[in-house]
N, C-alpha and C positions, 0 to 999 in steps of 0.2 A: 439811840436812847442813852441817857447819861448814866454814869456810875452813881449809885446811891448808897449811903450808909444805912445800916439796919435801923439805927435809932434816930434817923434824920427827921426830927420833928421841928427843929429850929430852922427858920427861913434862911438865915445867913449860912448855916451849915449846908443846907440843900443847894443854895446857889454856888457855894464853894465846891461841893462835890460834883455838881453839874459841870463846872469849869474843868475839874480834874479829869472828867471823862471825855473831853474834847480831843480831837486829833491834834490840834495845835498844842495843847498843853502836854500831851503824851510825848510828842517829838521834841518839844522845847525842853522837857525834863531830861530826855536822853542827851540832848546837846549840853545841858548843864552838867550832867554827870560825866560826860566826856571831857568837859573842861576841868572838872575836879581831878579826874584820873590823869589828865595831861599835866597839870601843875604838880601833882604828887610825884610823877616821874621826873619832872624837872628837878625837884628837891633831892630825889634820891640819886639821879644820874649825873649831876654836875661834877661829881668826883671823877667820872671817866675821862674828862678832858684835862684834868689837872693832876693826873696820877703821878707823873714825874716830879712836878713842883712839890706835891705833898710828901713824896718819898724823900726828897732832898731836905725839906724843912723839918720833918719829924724823924728822919733816919729810919725809914721803913724799907722792907723788901717786897717783892712781888707777891709772895705768899700772904703776907699781912694785908696787902691791898686786896687780894682775893678774898680773904676773910671779911674785910669791911664791905666789899661790894656784893659778896655772895653769901657764904655760910652764916656769918653772924647776923647780917641783916635779914635774910630770908627765914632763918630758924626762929628768931625772935618774933618776926612779923606773923609767921604761921602759928606759932604757939600762942601768941597773944590773940590771934583770931578766934580761938576757941572760947575764951570767956567773953570776948567782944561780941561773939555771935549771939549770946544770950540777950545782950542789949538790943541787937537788931530784931530778934524774934519777939521781944516783949515791950519795947518802948518806941517812942517817936524816932523813926530812922533818920529823918532830916536833921533833927536837933543833935543826935549823936554824931552824925557826919560832920556838921559844922564845928562842933566842939573839938573833934579830932583834927580838923584842918588847922585850927589855931594852935593845938598842941604840937603838931609836927612842924609848923612854921617856927615856933620857938626852939625846937630841937635843931633845926637846920641852922638857925642863927648861932646857937651854942657851938656847932661844929666849927664855925668861923673863928672861935676863940680857943680851940683845942691846942694844947702844947705837947701832947704825947699821943701814942697809939691808944692808950686806955681812955683818955678824954675824948678822942675822936670816936672811939668805939661806943662810949656812953651816949654821945650825940646821935650816932647811927641807931642805937638801940631805941632811944626815945622816938626817933623818926619812924622806925619800923613798927613800934607798938601802935602809934596813932594812925599810920597808913593802913594797918591791917583791916580797918573797917570799910575802906572804900569799895572794893568790888562786891562785898557781901551786901552792904547797904544799897548800892546802886542796882544790883541784879535782883534783890528782893523787891524793890519798888518797881522795877521794870516788869517783873513777873506779875505784878498786880495791875499794871497799866495795859498790857497787851494780851491777846489770846494765845493759847499754848503753841500753835503752829507758827506764830509770828514773833515769838520771843527771841528766836535766834537772829532775826533781821535787826531788831532793836539792839540786841547784844553786840552784833557785829559793828554797829555804829559806835556804841559805847567803848568797845575795845580799841578803837582808833586812838583813844586817849594815851595809850602806852606808846604808840609810835609818834604821835604828835609831841608827847612829852620828851621822848628821847631826842627827837629832832630839835625841839626847842632848847633842850639842855645844851646840845652841841652848838647850835646857832648862837644862842644868847651867851653861852660860855666863851666861844671863840671871839665874839664881838666884845664882850666885857674884858677879856684878857688883852685884846689889842688896845682898847680904850684906856684901861687902867695901868698898863705896863709902865708908862712914863712916871707914875707915882710910886713905883716900887721902891721901898726903902725909906720913904718919907715918914716922919714922925707925926702921927695923927692922935687927936684926943681919944681916950679909951683903948683904941687899937694898938697904940705904940707904933713901932716900925711897921709900915704897911706892907703886907704881902698880898699879891693879886688873888691868890686862891681863897684867902680868908674873906676878902671883900666880895667875892663871888657867892660864897655861902650866905653871907649876911643879906645880900641884895635879893636872892631868890626867896629867902625866908620872909622878907617884908612883902614881896609880891603875893605870896600865899595868904597872908593875913588880909590883904586888900580884897582878894577873891572871896574869902569867907564872908565878909560883910555884904558883898553883893548877893551871894546865894541866900543869905538869911532873909532878904527882901522878896525873893521869888519862889523858891521851892516850898511845897506843901506836902504833908503826909497823906497818901491816898488810902482808901479802905482796903483791907486785906481780903484776898480771895484765893481759891484753890486752883491749882493747875494740873495735878496728877490724875491720870485717867482712872487709877484704881482707888481713888479716895473714897468713892461711894461705899466700898466694902470694908474699909478699915475702921476699927473702933477709935474714937477720939482719944482714948486713954493709952493707946499704944506707945510704949516707951521709945526713946531715941535709939538706945542700944539694941533693942529688939528689932527695930526696923533695919538698923545697920547690919546686924548679924544675918537677918533673913535675906539681905541683898548683897552679902559680902563678896560673892564671886564677881558680880557686875562692878561693884565699887572698887575692889582691889585691882581688877584687870584694867579698869579705866585709869586708876592712879598710876600704874606702871607706864601706861601709854602716855598720859599727860606729863609724867615726870621726865621722860626722855625729851619731849618737846620743850618743857620748861628749862631743862639744863642747856639746851642749845640757845634758847633765848637769853639766859643769864650770861653765857659766854659771849654771845653776839653783842649784847649791850655793854658788858664790862670791859672787854678787851679790844674791840675793833678799832676804836680811836687810838689806843696805845699802839696797836699793830702798825697803823699807818704812820704814826709819829715816830716810833722807835725804829721799826724795821725798814720802812719805805722813805723815811726822812722828810715827811711832810710837816709843816708848821701847825700849831693848834688852830690858828685862824683858817688855814687852808682846809684842815680836816673838818672844822665846823661848817665852813661854807660848802664843802663837798658832800659830806654824808649827813649833815643836819637836814637839808632839804630832802635827802633820800628817805629818811624815816617818815617824813610827812607825805611826800608825793607817792611813795610806793604803797602806803597804807590805804590811799584812796581807791585805786583799782583793786587792791587786795580785799578790802572790805566790800566793795561792789561785787566782786566775784563770789565771796562767801555768802553775801545776801542773796545774790541771784541763784546760786546753787541751792540755797536754803528754801527758795520759793517753790521748789519741786517737792518739798516734804508735805506729807499729809499728817493730820493729827495722830493717826494710829501708828505711823512709822517715823515720827520726828526724831526720836533718839537715835535709832540705827542709821538714819540718813546723815545726821551730823557726824557720827563716828566714822562712817564711810568716807565722807569728805575729808576729815582730818587725816585719815590714814593715807589717802592719796597725796595730800600735801607733804606729809612726812617722807614719803618715798622720793619726792622731788628734791628734798633737802640733802639727801645723801651725797650725790655728786657735787652739789653746789658748795658745800662747806669745805670740801677738799680743794677745789679750785680757788676759793676765796682766800684760804689761809696759806696755800703753797705757791700761788701764782705770782706773776710779776705785778708791778704797781698798777698798770692799766687793767690787767686781768682781775686783780683784787678789787679795784673800784667797781668794775662791772658786776662781779660776783657778789659784792656786798649789796648792791642794789637788788639783784635777783633773789638773794637769800632773804633780804628784808621783806621783799614782796611775798614770797612763799610762806615765810614764817608768820607774817602778819595775817595772811589768810587762815593759817592753822590756828593762830592764837585768838583770832576774832571769835572763835566758837568754843574755846577751851572751858568757859564757865557755863555754857548752855546745858550740857548733859545733866548736871546736878539739878538744875531748875526743872528739867523735864520728868524726873522720876521721884524727887523728894517731896513729901507733903509740905504744905505751906508752913505749918507750925514747926517744922524741923528744917526748913530750907537753909537758914543761916548756919545752923550747927552742922548739917551734912556738908555744906560747902567748906566750913572751917576744918572739919576733921579730915575730909578727903584731901584738901589742900595741904594740910599738915603732913599727910602721908607721902605725897609726891613732891612737894616743894622743898622740904628739908634736905632730902638726898640730892635734888637738883641744884640746891644752893652750893653743893660741893664742886660744881663745875668750874667756876672761876678759881676756886682754891686749888683744884687739880692742875689747872693751867699754870698757876703760880708755882706750885710744887715742882712741876716738870722743869720749868725754866730755872728755878733756884737750886734744886737738889739733884735732878737727873741729868739735865743737859749742862747745868751750871753756866748758862750763857743766856743773858736777856735777849739776845738777838734770835734765839730759837723759839721765840714766842709763837710764830706761825705754825711750827711743827707741833708744839704743845697744844695749840687750839685744834689742829687737824685731828690729832689722836683723840682728844676729849669729845669734840663735837661730832666728828664722823662716826666714832664708835657708838655714841648714844643714838644717833639718827638711824643706824642700821638695826639696833635693838628695838627702836621705836616702831619700825615697820612691822616687825613680828608681833609686838605688843598690841598694835592697833588692830591687827587681824583677829587677835583673841578677844579684844574688847568689843569688836563688831559682832562676834558670835554671841557674846553674853548679852549685848543690847538687843539682838534679834530674838533671843530666847525670852527676854523680859517682856518685850512688846507683843510677841506673838503667842505667849503663853495663855492657857485657858482662863486664868484668873483675871489677867489684864483685859482680855477681850470681853469677858462677861461684865466686868466693871464698866467698860466703855459703853456697852449696850444699855446697861441699867442707868448710867449717869446721863445719857442722852447728849445732845449738842451743848456746846458752850453757851453761856449766857450772851444774849444779844448785846448787852452793855459792854462786853469786852471786845466786840468786833469793831 
């Protein structure tokens, strides 16, 4: 049976919503959102492969690079997500998303013209503000297209965009650097003396604009529906902050857990390429060809693993099942990050691949818990506020690595040790935090209120299956 809008009296509207309810459209939309997420990561991550050229051109240090890749970008993105979440909860999510794609494309192009740390930071700030909407918009729509116990399967596919984007940033970046290096120093119109890293930013910004035009022709806004099992007992007028306060133990315990994982991800994405170039002596093209495909290829089995494990969840225990999976993945990361950052070149490359695989499986489900317990009318805001709580501290991960190399070790070649301290410590804390989050999730789903609500609410609508 097709999804129908409540006021669907118009024939064209009915045909459109019939199409939105098909399996083909649901999964096509997931693929489209994955592409959006991928391109957003290309725009934000191309900096990782040109760290040293940017440092030399603008006179920056590792700590400033850490701020650009981590704290400044993530803090602005997450703070901006709070007001942007109101747009997601109230207006056409597809139009909001496409408008933001155009905005971040222009910000990326602006980065190519930066002549100082401040100007590059302003470009990164514009990029962060516009990209803040991507996961909220995509997950909100996915939550309306799939039944509750299958949201995580769709979300796992969507989260592939981060790994595809990181891989594509390194592959395209390495390829572009090799192609454009012969033109280094040539005087060009508008750009003046050509620098390869500047051309890279401009090229990926133009690519994003082209993608926005294609999405405008395909994506459509679906009808909104409810996912939360307790929704039948909640008054429609319940305020956002009342909901947040009543569920604060679950929300805050999950934020601590997710934050340790996010910190590892930011460090992995921000410093791995530089580690291989600076410490292990690999060229940018070699790094792009080596670990670019790793991001893409490891995400496929990782996503398949996360989706397969998710298939064992039942509607009544979906939340705790996801948190249990994530805790197991976090435990696997502990030894891997130490071997990756402190081993030989061959060991580093092997461990980079394994760390990417396990982190991808963890990250594939990081947005799902909020979708499983937040009411539809608050889903965007709950996602924004919880993300702000755990992502801003996590954004200090790349800064911490830069601080250790610049001011503690005073040696850029100690980058691996700095990464080991930062990432390994966070992973160990993350295991303990995950066990506590699991206890809170179990209490939420097995409590008498939730059970009673599920019994009264009955099965999910057939239209969502």
